[in-house]
VOZA-521891 format. One record per residue: residue number from 0; residue in one letter; x, y, z of N, C-alpha, C in turn. Coordinates in nm, 2 decimals, decimal comma, padded with zeros to 4 digits. Example, Ala and Ser with C-alpha at 12.3 -4.5 7.8 and 13.67 -1.06 7.14 Angstrom:
2
<0; 'A'; <01,32; -00,57; 00,78>; <01,23; -00,45; 00,78>; <01,32; -00,33; 00,78>>
<1; 'S'; <01,28; -00,22; 00,71>; <01,37; -00,11; 00,71>; <01,29; 00,00; 00,79>>
% end
This chain:
95
<0; 'X'; <-00,77; -01,42; 04,40>; <-00,84; -01,29; 04,37>; <-00,74; -01,18; 04,33>>
<1; 'X'; <-00,62; -01,18; 04,41>; <-00,52; -01,08; 04,38>; <-00,47; -01,10; 04,23>>
<2; 'X'; <-00,45; -01,22; 04,19>; <-00,40; -01,25; 04,06>; <-00,50; -01,20; 03,95>>
<3; 'X'; <-00,63; -01,21; 03,97>; <-00,73; -01,16; 03,88>; <-00,73; -01,01; 03,87>>
<4; 'X'; <-00,71; -00,94; 03,98>; <-00,71; -00,80; 03,99>; <-00,58; -00,75; 03,91>>
<5; 'X'; <-00,47; -00,81; 03,94>; <-00,35; -00,78; 03,87>; <-00,36; -00,79; 03,72>>
<6; 'X'; <-00,42; -00,90; 03,68>; <-00,43; -00,93; 03,54>; <-00,52; -00,82; 03,47>>
<7; 'X'; <-00,63; -00,79; 03,54>; <-00,73; -00,69; 03,48>; <-00,66; -00,55; 03,48>>
<8; 'X'; <-00,58; -00,52; 03,58>; <-00,51; -00,39; 03,58>; <-00,41; -00,38; 03,47>>
<9; 'X'; <-00,33; -00,49; 03,45>; <-00,23; -00,50; 03,35>; <-00,30; -00,49; 03,21>>
<10; 'X'; <-00,41; -00,56; 03,19>; <-00,48; -00,56; 03,06>; <-00,54; -00,42; 03,03>>
<11; 'X'; <-00,59; -00,35; 03,13>; <-00,64; -00,22; 03,11>; <-00,53; -00,12; 03,08>>
<12; 'X'; <-00,41; -00,13; 03,14>; <-00,30; -00,04; 03,11>; <-00,25; -00,07; 02,97>>
<13; 'X'; <-00,24; -00,20; 02,94>; <-00,20; -00,24; 02,80>; <-00,29; -00,18; 02,70>>
<14; 'X'; <-00,42; -00,19; 02,72>; <-00,52; -00,14; 02,62>; <-00,50; 00,01; 02,61>>
<15; 'X'; <-00,49; 00,08; 02,72>; <-00,47; 00,23; 02,71>; <-00,34; 00,27; 02,64>>
<16; 'X'; <-00,24; 00,20; 02,66>; <-00,11; 00,23; 02,59>; <-00,12; 00,20; 02,44>>
<17; 'X'; <-00,18; 00,09; 02,41>; <-00,20; 00,06; 02,26>; <-00,30; 00,15; 02,19>>
<18; 'X'; <-00,40; 00,19; 02,26>; <-00,50; 00,28; 02,20>; <-00,46; 00,42; 02,19>>
<19; 'X'; <-00,40; 00,48; 02,30>; <-00,37; 00,62; 02,31>; <-00,22; 00,65; 02,32>>
<20; 'X'; <-00,14; 00,56; 02,36>; <00,00; 00,59; 02,40>; <00,09; 00,55; 02,29>>
<21; 'X'; <00,21; 00,49; 02,33>; <00,32; 00,47; 02,23>; <00,28; 00,36; 02,13>>
<22; 'X'; <00,18; 00,28; 02,15>; <00,14; 00,18; 02,05>; <00,04; 00,23; 01,95>>
<23; 'X'; <-00,01; 00,35; 01,97>; <-00,12; 00,40; 01,88>; <-00,08; 00,41; 01,73>>
<24; 'X'; <00,05; 00,43; 01,71>; <00,09; 00,44; 01,57>; <00,09; 00,31; 01,50>>
<25; 'X'; <00,10; 00,20; 01,58>; <00,09; 00,06; 01,52>; <-00,05; 00,03; 01,48>>
<26; 'X'; <-00,15; 00,07; 01,56>; <-00,29; 00,05; 01,53>; <-00,34; 00,14; 01,42>>
<27; 'X'; <-00,31; 00,26; 01,42>; <-00,36; 00,36; 01,33>; <-00,28; 00,38; 01,20>>
<28; 'X'; <-00,16; 00,32; 01,20>; <-00,08; 00,33; 01,08>; <00,00; 00,46; 01,06>>
<29; 'X'; <00,02; 00,53; 01,17>; <00,10; 00,65; 01,16>; <00,25; 00,62; 01,20>>
<30; 'X'; <00,33; 00,60; 01,10>; <00,47; 00,56; 01,12>; <00,56; 00,68; 01,10>>
<31; 'X'; <00,67; 00,69; 01,17>; <00,76; 00,80; 01,15>; <00,82; 00,79; 01,01>>
<32; 'X'; <00,84; 00,90; 00,95>; <00,90; 00,91; 00,82>; <00,80; 00,88; 00,70>>
<33; 'X'; <00,67; 00,86; 00,74>; <00,58; 00,84; 00,63>; <00,47; 00,95; 00,63>>
<34; 'X'; <00,51; 01,06; 00,67>; <00,41; 01,18; 00,68>; <00,38; 01,23; 00,54>>
<35; 'X'; <00,32; 01,34; 00,54>; <00,27; 01,41; 00,42>; <00,39; 01,44; 00,33>>
<36; 'X'; <00,50; 01,49; 00,39>; <00,62; 01,52; 00,31>; <00,68; 01,41; 00,23>>
<37; 'X'; <00,68; 01,29; 00,29>; <00,74; 01,18; 00,22>; <00,65; 01,13; 00,11>>
<38; 'X'; <00,52; 01,15; 00,12>; <00,43; 01,11; 00,01>; <00,45; 01,20; -00,11>>
<39; 'X'; <00,49; 01,32; -00,09>; <00,51; 01,41; -00,21>; <00,63; 01,36; -00,29>>
<40; 'X'; <00,72; 01,29; -00,23>; <00,84; 01,25; -00,31>; <00,83; 01,10; -00,36>>
<41; 'X'; <00,71; 01,04; -00,34>; <00,70; 00,90; -00,39>; <00,70; 00,90; -00,54>>
<42; 'X'; <00,76; 00,79; -00,60>; <00,76; 00,78; -00,74>; <00,63; 00,72; -00,79>>
<43; 'X'; <00,58; 00,78; -00,90>; <00,46; 00,73; -00,96>; <00,50; 00,64; -01,07>>
<44; 'X'; <00,41; 00,55; -01,11>; <00,43; 00,46; -01,22>; <00,33; 00,49; -01,33>>
<45; 'X'; <00,37; 00,46; -01,45>; <00,29; 00,48; -01,57>; <00,21; 00,36; -01,61>>
<46; 'X'; <00,08; 00,37; -01,62>; <-00,01; 00,27; -01,66>; <00,03; 00,23; -01,81>>
<47; 'X'; <00,07; 00,11; -01,84>; <00,11; 00,07; -01,98>; <00,00; 00,07; -02,08>>
<48; 'X'; <-00,13; 00,07; -02,03>; <-00,24; 00,07; -02,12>; <-00,28; 00,21; -02,17>>
<49; 'X'; <-00,30; 00,30; -02,07>; <-00,35; 00,44; -02,10>; <-00,25; 00,55; -02,08>>
<50; 'X'; <-00,14; 00,51; -02,01>; <-00,03; 00,61; -01,99>; <-00,05; 00,70; -01,87>>
<51; 'X'; <-00,16; 00,68; -01,79>; <-00,18; 00,76; -01,68>; <-00,08; 00,73; -01,57>>
<52; 'X'; <-00,05; 00,84; -01,49>; <00,04; 00,82; -01,38>; <-00,03; 00,76; -01,26>>
<53; 'X'; <00,02; 00,66; -01,20>; <-00,04; 00,59; -01,09>; <00,05; 00,59; -00,97>>
<54; 'X'; <00,00; 00,63; -00,85>; <00,08; 00,63; -00,73>; <00,10; 00,48; -00,68>>
<55; 'X'; <00,21; 00,45; -00,62>; <00,23; 00,31; -00,58>; <00,12; 00,25; -00,49>>
<56; 'X'; <00,06; 00,33; -00,41>; <-00,05; 00,28; -00,32>; <-00,19; 00,29; -00,37>>
<57; 'X'; <-00,20; 00,32; -00,50>; <-00,33; 00,33; -00,56>; <-00,34; 00,24; -00,68>>
<58; 'X'; <-00,46; 00,22; -00,73>; <-00,48; 00,14; -00,85>; <-00,46; -00,01; -00,83>>
<59; 'X'; <-00,42; -00,08; -00,94>; <-00,40; -00,22; -00,94>; <-00,26; -00,25; -00,98>>
<60; 'X'; <-00,21; -00,37; -00,93>; <-00,08; -00,41; -00,97>; <-00,08; -00,55; -01,03>>
<61; 'X'; <00,01; -00,58; -01,11>; <00,02; -00,71; -01,18>; <00,17; -00,74; -01,21>>
<62; 'X'; <00,21; -00,86; -01,18>; <00,35; -00,91; -01,21>; <00,34; -00,99; -01,34>>
<63; 'X'; <00,42; -00,94; -01,44>; <00,42; -01,01; -01,57>; <00,57; -01,03; -01,60>>
<64; 'X'; <00,61; -01,15; -01,63>; <00,75; -01,19; -01,66>; <00,84; -01,13; -01,55>>
<65; 'X'; <00,80; -01,14; -01,43>; <00,89; -01,10; -01,32>; <00,90; -00,95; -01,29>>
<66; 'X'; <00,82; -00,87; -01,36>; <00,82; -00,73; -01,35>; <00,68; -00,68; -01,31>>
<67; 'X'; <00,67; -00,58; -01,21>; <00,54; -00,54; -01,16>; <00,50; -00,42; -01,24>>
<68; 'X'; <00,37; -00,42; -01,29>; <00,31; -00,31; -01,36>; <00,20; -00,25; -01,28>>
<69; 'X'; <00,17; -00,12; -01,29>; <00,07; -00,06; -01,21>; <-00,04; -00,01; -01,31>>
<70; 'X'; <-00,17; -00,02; -01,27>; <-00,28; 00,02; -01,36>; <-00,37; 00,11; -01,28>>
<71; 'X'; <-00,42; 00,21; -01,35>; <-00,51; 00,31; -01,29>; <-00,65; 00,25; -01,26>>
<72; 'X'; <-00,69; 00,15; -01,33>; <-00,83; 00,10; -01,31>; <-00,83; -00,05; -01,34>>
<73; 'X'; <-00,94; -00,11; -01,30>; <-00,96; -00,26; -01,34>; <-00,97; -00,28; -01,49>>
<74; 'X'; <-01,03; -00,18; -01,55>; <-01,05; -00,19; -01,70>; <-00,92; -00,20; -01,77>>
<75; 'X'; <-00,82; -00,12; -01,73>; <-00,69; -00,12; -01,79>; <-00,62; -00,25; -01,76>>
<76; 'X'; <-00,63; -00,30; -01,64>; <-00,58; -00,43; -01,60>; <-00,63; -00,54; -01,68>>
<77; 'X'; <-00,76; -00,54; -01,71>; <-00,83; -00,64; -01,79>; <-00,78; -00,63; -01,94>>
<78; 'X'; <-00,76; -00,51; -01,99>; <-00,71; -00,50; -02,12>; <-00,57; -00,56; -02,13>>
<79; 'X'; <-00,49; -00,53; -02,03>; <-00,35; -00,58; -02,03>; <-00,35; -00,73; -02,02>>
<80; 'X'; <-00,44; -00,79; -01,94>; <-00,45; -00,93; -01,92>; <-00,48; -01,00; -02,05>>
<81; 'X'; <-00,57; -00,94; -02,13>; <-00,62; -00,99; -02,26>; <-00,50; -01,01; -02,36>>
<82; 'X'; <-00,41; -00,91; -02,36>; <-00,30; -00,91; -02,46>; <-00,18; -00,83; -02,41>>
<83; 'X'; <-00,11; -00,88; -02,31>; <00,00; -00,80; -02,25>; <00,11; -00,76; -02,35>>
<84; 'X'; <00,14; -00,84; -02,45>; <00,25; -00,81; -02,54>; <00,21; -00,69; -02,63>>
<85; 'X'; <00,09; -00,67; -02,65>; <00,04; -00,55; -02,73>; <00,09; -00,42; -02,66>>
<86; 'X'; <00,07; -00,42; -02,53>; <00,10; -00,30; -02,45>; <00,25; -00,29; -02,42>>
<87; 'X'; <00,32; -00,40; -02,40>; <00,46; -00,40; -02,38>; <00,53; -00,35; -02,50>>
<88; 'X'; <00,49; -00,40; -02,62>; <00,55; -00,36; -02,75>; <00,53; -00,21; -02,77>>
<89; 'X'; <00,41; -00,16; -02,75>; <00,37; -00,02; -02,78>; <00,44; 00,07; -02,68>>
<90; 'X'; <00,44; 00,04; -02,55>; <00,49; 00,13; -02,45>; <00,63; 00,10; -02,41>>
<91; 'X'; <00,68; -00,01; -02,44>; <00,81; -00,05; -02,39>; <00,80; -00,10; -02,25>>
<92; 'X'; <00,89; -00,18; -02,20>; <00,88; -00,23; -02,06>; <00,90; -00,12; -01,96>>
<93; 'X'; <00,82; -00,13; -01,86>; <00,82; -00,03; -01,76>; <00,93; -00,05; -01,66>>
<94; 'X'; <00,99; 00,06; -01,61>; <01,10; 00,04; -01,51>; <01,05; 00,08; -01,37>>
% end
């Protein structure tokens, strides 16, 4: 019975630490160095189809010939998939 009480006590403390304590950043995605200030400095990518600026964490991504391209919408991704060389020739390869 003592083992069961110890296990439940440990499990309860572990839950509280993960939910509200030092492990909360792992569950909720709040990491040091990734605050609002660092998002302002993130590099945006240009959609090769429409030319719109796309943040790295938004839109759609596609790897073509070993290079990743970012798209603002599924429609632009579908246009690129239909004829990728058309957009690479017109816009140049994205860096």
